[in-house]
N, C-alpha and C positions, 0 to 999 in steps of 0.2 A: 541441559542443553546448551546455553547461553557459557555457561562456565567452560563447558568442551571447546566451542569455539573460540572462547576468547583465550585459550592457549596458543592458538594460530594466528588469531588477529585480533591485537589490544583493543582495535577500534570499533569493534563487533556492535557495541551497545549503540554508537553514535551512528554508524552506519544503517542499522534497521530504522532508528528513528528518522533520519535524514530521507531514506526509502520513501517513508511514507510523506515526506513533503513533496516530494517530486512525481506525483501522480498527476497523470493527465487523463482528466475525467471524460474526455473524448475517446480515450482508449480502452476505458473498462467495460467490462460487458454489462455490469449491473451495479447500481449504488442507491442508498438510500438519503434522501435529503429532505427534513421537515416531515418524517413519517412517511413521504410519498417516495415508492419505488420507481426508479427509472432504468430504462433498458437501451441498449445501443439500438435495438429494433425499433424504439419509438418514432424514430425519424424517418423509418422507411415504410 
């Protein structure tokens, strides 16, 4: 799939990895950290 995308965007691999860096945990529905699951509803 990435090979196909790379035909249109030579930077696809770096874009994918950069997108992971730009995650705002306050906007994620749920995530795990140190084996503990966190959910956006935890604060409500």
